N, CA, C and O of each residue as an XYZ file, in Angstrom:
532
protein
N       0.854     -1.182      0.000
C       0.000      0.000      0.000
C       0.895      1.239      0.000
O       1.825      1.314      0.803
N       0.639      2.218     -0.882
C       1.474      3.410     -0.938
C       1.328      4.234      0.339
O       0.261      4.289      0.951
N       2.425      4.866      0.717
C       2.393      5.712      1.908
C       1.613      6.988      1.619
O       1.375      7.337      0.463
N       1.219      7.678      2.682
C       0.456      8.926      2.557
C       1.270      9.992      1.826
O       0.693     10.907      1.239
N       2.572      9.892      1.851
C       3.441     10.898      1.225
C       3.959     10.442     -0.139
O       4.964     10.955     -0.632
N       3.284      9.501     -0.726
C       3.632      9.001     -2.047
C       3.443     10.121     -3.070
O       2.331     10.635     -3.198
N       4.492     10.520     -3.807
C       4.361     11.629     -4.754
C       3.394     11.352     -5.906
O       2.887     12.292     -6.519
N       3.134     10.101     -6.206
C       2.208      9.764     -7.293
C       0.754      9.760     -6.817
O      -0.159      9.685     -7.639
N       0.527      9.837     -5.511
C      -0.832      9.763     -4.964
C      -1.750     10.859     -5.512
O      -2.865     10.544     -5.928
N      -1.335     12.130     -5.533
C      -2.248     13.155     -6.076
C      -2.638     12.888     -7.527
O      -3.777     13.135     -7.923
N      -1.708     12.393     -8.305
C      -1.996     12.121     -9.705
C      -2.976     10.957     -9.841
O      -3.884     11.006    -10.671
N      -2.800      9.922     -9.041
C      -3.738      8.788     -9.083
C      -5.131      9.234     -8.645
O      -6.128      8.843     -9.251
N      -5.200     10.039     -7.611
C      -6.482     10.551     -7.137
C      -7.150     11.412     -8.211
O      -8.352     11.301     -8.450
N      -6.356     12.268     -8.852
C      -6.885     13.114     -9.920
C      -7.392     12.270    -11.082
O      -8.477     12.527    -11.604
N      -6.629     11.275    -11.490
C      -7.065     10.406    -12.590
C      -8.383      9.711    -12.242
O      -9.282      9.622    -13.078
N      -8.493      9.228    -11.028
C      -9.718      8.541    -10.605
C     -10.911      9.495    -10.624
O     -11.974      9.158    -11.145
N     -10.730     10.681    -10.055
C     -11.814     11.670    -10.033
C     -12.206     12.068    -11.454
O     -13.390     12.213    -11.759
N     -11.215     12.244    -12.317
C     -11.483     12.616    -13.705
C     -12.287     11.531    -14.418
O     -13.218     11.830    -15.166
N     -11.927     10.285    -14.185
C     -12.623      9.187    -14.853
C     -14.087      9.120    -14.409
O     -14.986      8.995    -15.240
N     -14.317      9.202    -13.111
C     -15.691      9.143    -12.597
C     -16.492     10.336    -13.110
O     -17.629     10.178    -13.556
N     -15.904     11.526    -13.046
C     -16.615     12.736    -13.488
C     -16.911     12.689    -14.987
O     -18.002     13.068    -15.414
N     -15.966     12.237    -15.773
C     -16.174     12.185    -17.224
C     -17.289     11.201    -17.584
O     -18.104     11.483    -18.462
N     -17.326     10.065    -16.920
C     -18.401      9.094    -17.176
C     -19.745      9.704    -16.761
O     -20.741      9.568    -17.472
N     -19.765     10.370    -15.615
C     -21.001     11.019    -15.165
C     -21.475     12.084    -16.123
O     -22.671     12.194    -16.393
N     -20.545     12.873    -16.641
C     -20.914     13.925    -17.595
C     -21.459     13.311    -18.887
O     -22.435     13.808    -19.448
N     -20.834     12.246    -19.350
C     -21.312     11.599    -20.579
C     -22.706     11.008    -20.378
O     -23.576     11.141    -21.240
N     -22.910     10.359    -19.241
C     -24.223      9.774    -18.961
C     -25.272     10.866    -18.805
O     -26.381     10.749    -19.326
N     -24.921     11.924    -18.090
C     -25.858     13.029    -17.900
C     -26.202     13.727    -19.196
O     -27.352     14.105    -19.418
N     -25.216     13.900    -20.049
C     -25.464     14.547    -21.341
C     -26.399     13.734    -22.214
O     -27.256     14.291    -22.899
N     -26.241     12.435    -22.195
C     -27.107     11.564    -22.982
C     -28.514     11.506    -22.395
O     -29.506     11.645    -23.110
N     -28.582     11.302    -21.094
C     -29.888     11.154    -20.437
C     -30.668     12.460    -20.433
O     -31.897     12.444    -20.504
N     -29.973     13.592    -20.352
C     -30.660     14.884    -20.286
C     -31.585     15.119    -21.461
O     -32.739     15.507    -21.282
N     -31.087     14.887    -22.652
C     -31.907     15.083    -23.841
C     -33.094     14.144    -23.889
O     -34.206     14.543    -24.236
N     -32.848     12.893    -23.537
C     -33.932     11.912    -23.527
C     -34.985     12.268    -22.484
O     -36.181     12.131    -22.739
N     -34.549     12.723    -21.314
C     -35.495     13.134    -20.273
C     -36.326     14.337    -20.712
O     -37.531     14.390    -20.469
N     -35.676     15.295    -21.357
C     -36.398     16.494    -21.813
C     -37.514     16.116    -22.784
O     -38.634     16.616    -22.677
N     -37.206     15.246    -23.714
C     -38.222     14.812    -24.678
C     -39.324     14.035    -23.965
O     -40.504     14.208    -24.271
N     -38.948     13.191    -23.027
C     -39.944     12.419    -22.294
C     -40.872     13.331    -21.485
O     -42.082     13.106    -21.446
N     -40.314     14.353    -20.845
C     -41.109     15.254    -20.000
C     -42.015     16.153    -20.835
O     -43.174     16.370    -20.481
N     -41.491     16.672    -21.936
C     -42.259     17.641    -22.728
C     -43.068     17.004    -23.849
O     -44.083     17.553    -24.276
N     -42.621     15.851    -24.323
C     -43.270     15.240    -25.477
C     -42.871     15.900    -26.785
O     -43.412     15.565    -27.839
N     -41.933     16.833    -26.729
C     -41.505     17.583    -27.916
C     -40.064     17.225    -28.262
O     -39.159     17.533    -27.487
N     -39.828     16.586    -29.403
C     -38.461     16.211    -29.786
C     -37.510     17.401    -29.917
O     -36.296     17.228    -29.814
N     -38.032     18.588    -30.139
C     -37.172     19.767    -30.280
C     -36.461     20.113    -28.972
O     -35.453     20.819    -28.988
N     -36.973     19.629    -27.844
C     -36.345     19.957    -26.555
C     -35.114     19.116    -26.254
O     -34.464     19.314    -25.227
N     -34.787     18.183    -27.136
C     -33.634     17.308    -26.914
C     -32.333     18.099    -26.743
O     -31.422     17.640    -26.053
N     -32.237     19.266    -27.353
C     -30.995     20.052    -27.310
C     -30.886     20.941    -26.073
O     -29.794     21.411    -25.753
N     -31.975     21.175    -25.384
C     -31.962     22.132    -24.267
C     -31.045     21.729    -23.109
O     -30.294     22.578    -22.628
N     -31.069     20.485    -22.640
C     -30.188     20.138    -21.527
C     -28.699     20.311    -21.853
O     -27.937     20.807    -21.023
N     -28.292     19.913    -23.035
C     -26.881     20.072    -23.395
C     -26.522     21.549    -23.497
O     -25.431     21.951    -23.093
N     -27.429     22.357    -24.032
C     -27.193     23.800    -24.062
C     -27.040     24.367    -22.662
O     -26.213     25.249    -22.430
N     -27.850     23.855    -21.716
C     -27.742     24.306    -20.324
C     -26.410     23.886    -19.719
O     -25.818     24.648    -18.955
N     -25.924     22.682    -20.046
C     -24.613     22.229    -19.558
C     -23.515     23.160    -20.066
O     -22.632     23.555    -19.305
N     -23.570     23.509    -21.342
C     -22.557     24.394    -21.926
C     -22.599     25.763    -21.259
O     -21.557     26.327    -20.926
N     -23.800     26.297    -21.064
C     -23.937     27.586    -20.388
C     -23.398     27.501    -18.961
O     -22.665     28.386    -18.518
N     -23.757     26.446    -18.247
C     -23.270     26.277    -16.878
C     -21.764     26.133    -16.810
O     -21.127     26.670    -15.904
N     -21.186     25.409    -17.764
C     -19.725     25.255    -17.795
C     -19.052     26.608    -17.993
O     -18.040     26.911    -17.361
N     -19.624     27.411    -18.872
C     -19.076     28.741    -19.137
C     -19.151     29.616    -17.896
O     -18.192     30.308    -17.555
N     -20.298     29.580    -17.221
C     -20.477     30.402    -16.024
C     -19.644     29.910    -14.843
O     -19.347     30.686    -13.936
N     -19.266     28.639    -14.841
C     -18.472     28.078    -13.744
C     -16.993     28.407    -13.845
O     -16.277     28.305    -12.849
N     -16.522     28.796    -15.009
C     -15.087     29.052    -15.175
C     -14.570     30.112    -14.194
O     -13.577     29.853    -13.514
N     -15.194     31.287    -14.090
C     -14.632     32.279    -13.158
C     -14.584     31.817    -11.696
O     -13.524     31.932    -11.079
N     -15.677     31.297    -11.104
C     -15.551     30.914     -9.696
C     -14.585     29.752     -9.452
O     -13.875     29.737     -8.447
N     -14.557     28.787    -10.361
C     -13.625     27.674    -10.196
C     -12.187     28.180    -10.338
O     -11.307     27.768     -9.582
N     -11.950     29.057    -11.289
C     -10.614     29.629    -11.477
C     -10.164     30.420    -10.248
O      -9.025     30.296     -9.798
N     -11.070     31.228     -9.718
C     -10.735     32.027     -8.527
C     -10.416     31.117     -7.347
O      -9.448     31.352     -6.623
N     -11.226     30.077     -7.151
C     -10.969     29.137     -6.057
C      -9.615     28.462     -6.233
O      -8.887     28.262     -5.261
N      -9.277     28.109     -7.468
C      -7.986     27.462     -7.726
C      -6.829     28.415     -7.458
O      -5.801     28.010     -6.916
N      -6.990     29.660     -7.829
C      -5.910     30.632     -7.663
C      -5.756     31.055     -6.203
O      -4.639     31.124     -5.691
N      -6.873     31.338     -5.533
C      -6.806     31.864     -4.160
C      -6.546     30.791     -3.114
O      -5.908     31.058     -2.096
N      -7.031     29.592     -3.355
C      -6.940     28.555     -2.328
C      -6.039     27.414     -2.793
O      -4.914     27.270     -2.315
N      -6.530     26.615     -3.713
C      -5.714     25.526     -4.258
C      -6.422     24.941     -5.473
O      -7.633     25.082     -5.643
N      -5.639     24.290     -6.303
C      -6.244     23.630     -7.456
C      -7.213     22.562     -6.993
O      -8.278     22.375     -7.582
N      -6.837     21.866     -5.939
C      -7.679     20.796     -5.398
C      -9.046     21.341     -4.982
O     -10.077     20.750     -5.302
N      -9.053     22.460     -4.274
C     -10.317     23.045     -3.823
C     -11.158     23.523     -5.005
O     -12.376     23.349     -5.005
N     -10.527     24.117     -5.999
C     -11.264     24.573     -7.176
C     -11.930     23.428     -7.914
O     -13.094     23.521     -8.303
N     -11.181     22.340     -8.106
C     -11.762     21.173     -8.785
C     -12.876     20.564     -7.945
O     -13.913     20.165     -8.474
N     -12.659     20.494     -6.636
C     -13.683     19.946     -5.748
C     -14.949     20.792     -5.800
O     -16.053     20.248     -5.805
N     -14.807     22.102     -5.837
C     -15.959     22.999     -5.939
C     -16.780     22.672     -7.188
O     -17.997     22.510     -7.109
N     -16.115     22.574     -8.333
C     -16.819     22.260     -9.577
C     -17.517     20.914     -9.525
O     -18.645     20.781     -9.998
N     -16.864     19.924     -8.960
C     -17.458     18.588     -8.899
C     -18.626     18.528     -7.918
O     -19.613     17.838     -8.172
N     -18.522     19.244     -6.800
C     -19.634     19.251     -5.839
C     -20.861     19.969     -6.402
O     -21.995     19.546     -6.175
N     -20.630     21.044     -7.127
C     -21.756     21.735     -7.771
C     -22.414     20.806     -8.793
O     -23.638     20.799     -8.930
N     -21.616     20.036     -9.496
C     -22.167     19.089    -10.477
C     -22.996     18.006     -9.798
O     -24.044     17.614    -10.312
N     -22.539     17.523     -8.653
C     -23.318     16.522     -7.918
C     -24.668     17.118     -7.499
O     -25.707     16.469     -7.621
N     -24.638     18.350     -7.010
C     -25.893     19.025     -6.665
C     -26.781     19.151     -7.902
O     -27.997     18.978     -7.819
N     -26.173     19.451     -9.041
C     -26.933     19.544    -10.289
C     -27.590     18.232    -10.658
O     -28.729     18.212    -11.125
N     -26.880     17.136    -10.451
C     -27.461     15.824    -10.755
C     -28.693     15.568     -9.886
O     -29.688     15.019    -10.360
N     -28.625     15.963     -8.629
C     -29.775     15.796     -7.729
C     -30.955     16.642     -8.215
O     -32.102     16.196     -8.180
N     -30.665     17.867     -8.667
C     -31.730     18.747     -9.176
C     -32.341     18.161    -10.449
O     -33.559     18.199    -10.624
N     -31.509     17.623    -11.334
C     -32.032     17.000    -12.564
C     -32.944     15.829    -12.212
O     -34.038     15.707    -12.762
N     -32.504     14.982    -11.313
C     -33.303     13.808    -10.938
C     -34.625     14.248    -10.304
O     -35.678     13.677    -10.587
N     -34.558     15.264     -9.446
C     -35.779     15.771     -8.823
C     -36.722     16.353     -9.868
O     -37.927     16.101     -9.834
N     -36.172     17.131    -10.797
C     -36.991     17.700    -11.872
C     -37.610     16.631    -12.751
O     -38.763     16.752    -13.166
N     -36.853     15.590    -13.036
C     -37.379     14.497    -13.859
C     -38.500     13.768    -13.119
O     -39.521     13.415    -13.711
N     -38.300     13.551    -11.840
C     -39.328     12.885    -11.032
C     -40.612     13.712    -11.011
O     -41.714     13.167    -11.060
N     -40.453     15.051    -10.936
C     -41.607     15.948    -10.925
C     -42.138     16.238    -12.328
O     -43.171     16.887    -12.497
N     -41.408     15.741    -13.329
C     -41.749     15.977    -14.735
C     -41.795     17.474    -15.035
O     -42.725     17.966    -15.675
N     -40.768     18.189    -14.557
C     -40.675     19.639    -14.707
C     -39.390     19.979    -15.455
O     -38.290     19.687    -14.986
N     -39.543     20.595    -16.618
C     -38.392     20.890    -17.467
C     -37.469     21.947    -16.867
O     -36.249     21.792    -16.932
N     -38.006     23.001    -16.293
C     -37.157     24.095    -15.803
C     -36.165     23.620    -14.735
O     -34.978     23.929    -14.845
N     -36.600     22.884    -13.710
C     -35.603     22.386    -12.756
C     -34.566     21.473    -13.414
O     -33.393     21.485    -13.042
N     -35.004     20.693    -14.379
C     -34.047     19.841    -15.082
C     -32.987     20.673    -15.788
O     -31.808     20.319    -15.776
N     -33.399     21.768    -16.399
C     -32.439     22.628    -17.092
C     -31.507     23.333    -16.109
O     -30.316     23.487    -16.379
N     -32.047     23.757    -14.977
C     -31.202     24.367    -13.937
C     -30.176     23.347    -13.455
O     -28.998     23.669    -13.302
N     -30.620     22.129    -13.218
C     -29.701     21.076    -12.799
C     -28.635     20.794    -13.844
O     -27.476     20.563    -13.502
N     -29.016     20.810    -15.112
C     -28.034     20.609    -16.176
C     -27.020     21.738    -16.220
O     -25.842     21.509    -16.494
N     -27.474     22.960    -15.950
C     -26.538     24.087    -15.899
C     -25.535     23.877    -14.765
O     -24.346     24.158    -14.920
N     -26.020     23.384    -13.626
C     -25.109     23.093    -12.512
C     -24.154     21.959    -12.869
O     -22.998     21.964    -12.446
N     -24.630     20.990    -13.644
C     -23.751     19.915    -14.111
C     -22.586     20.461    -14.934
O     -21.513     19.862    -14.983
N     -22.809     21.592    -15.572
C     -21.741     22.212    -16.359
C     -20.499     22.519    -15.537
O     -19.391     22.523    -16.074
N     -20.666     22.777    -14.240
C     -19.504     23.014    -13.378
C     -18.612     21.777    -13.325
O     -17.392     21.890    -13.206
N     -19.215     20.612    -13.412
C     -18.424     19.384    -13.461
C     -17.625     19.291    -14.737
O     -16.487     18.823    -14.735
N     -18.218     19.735    -15.825
C     -17.489     19.751    -17.092
C     -16.284     20.691    -16.997
O     -15.199     20.377    -17.486
N     -16.489     21.837    -16.365
C     -15.380     22.775    -16.164
C     -14.276     22.120    -15.345
O     -13.098     22.235    -15.681
N     -14.656     21.432    -14.268
C     -13.660     20.769    -13.423
C     -12.904     19.689    -14.200
O     -11.692     19.540    -14.040
N     -13.611     18.946    -15.029
C     -12.956     17.911    -15.831
C     -11.939     18.550    -16.789
O     -10.823     18.052    -16.936
N     -12.326     19.636    -17.427
C     -11.407     20.294    -18.356
C     -10.193     20.878    -17.622
O      -9.058     20.709    -18.068
N     -10.429     21.558    -16.508
C      -9.318     22.117    -15.720
C      -8.429     21.009    -15.167
O      -7.219     21.190    -15.035
N      -9.023     19.871    -14.847
C      -8.260     18.756    -14.317
C      -7.175     18.284    -15.267
O      -6.148     17.764    -14.831
N      -7.389     18.457    -16.531
C      -6.362     18.073    -17.515
C      -5.121     18.932    -17.379
O      -3.999     18.440    -17.506
N      -5.321     20.212    -17.122
C      -4.175     21.112    -16.926
C      -3.472     20.815    -15.611
O      -2.245     20.870    -15.526
N      -4.256     20.501    -14.591
C      -3.670     20.151    -13.300
C      -2.823     18.890    -13.449
O      -1.718     18.819    -12.912
N      -3.329     17.902    -14.170
C      -2.571     16.670    -14.394
C      -1.265     16.964    -15.125
O      -0.217     16.414    -14.789
N      -1.339     17.829    -16.117
C      -0.110     18.191    -16.858
C       0.897     18.863    -15.927
O       2.098     18.606    -16.022
N       0.410     19.725    -15.025
C       1.307     20.363    -14.061
C       1.928     19.344    -13.118
O       3.121     19.416    -12.821
N       1.127     18.396    -12.647
C       1.641     17.390    -11.719
C       2.694     16.494    -12.380
O       3.709     16.158    -11.769
N       2.446     16.123    -13.601
C       3.409     15.306    -14.321
C       4.686     16.098    -14.578
O       5.787     15.547    -14.569
N       4.520     17.405    -14.808
C       5.668     18.266    -15.049
C       6.444     18.612    -13.785
O       7.513     19.219    -13.861
N       5.910     18.227    -12.609
C       6.641     18.452    -11.370
C       6.161     19.645    -10.573
O       6.666     19.867     -9.472
N       5.202     20.435    -11.071
C       4.688     21.573    -10.322
C       3.636     21.059     -9.353
O       2.569     20.619     -9.781
N       3.913     21.106     -8.063
C       3.026     20.523     -7.046
C       2.034     21.539     -6.486
O       1.304     21.174     -5.565
N       1.946     22.755     -6.950
C       1.036     23.763     -6.365
C      -0.282     23.750     -7.019
O      -1.161     24.529     -6.652
């Protein structure tokens, strides 16, 4: 078992978090469109959840960036992933209630997870390059 001070530990943890988050984002992106059509009965709504994810990802960049700069990269990524988890709960609640607006709000929150996944790639590159901050 690796020691707590294993230099490869942060990278392994980051890879694991990235893999779980990326799978969640892919599943959410696929299910979002299908749920929207199921709730509304209108095939044109299939694009709305993904649009909300993109909007949410865009809006998440400044707060996640600020958290990474002021506190730590770890905290910034964690912030984005926790907001995405909250978004998943909102999407599920909206789907259960058969309400499109909460589902779209939840998808926008899921966008923060997409931001964290994208930023995580840069963090991984820094860790591999030897920059531990």
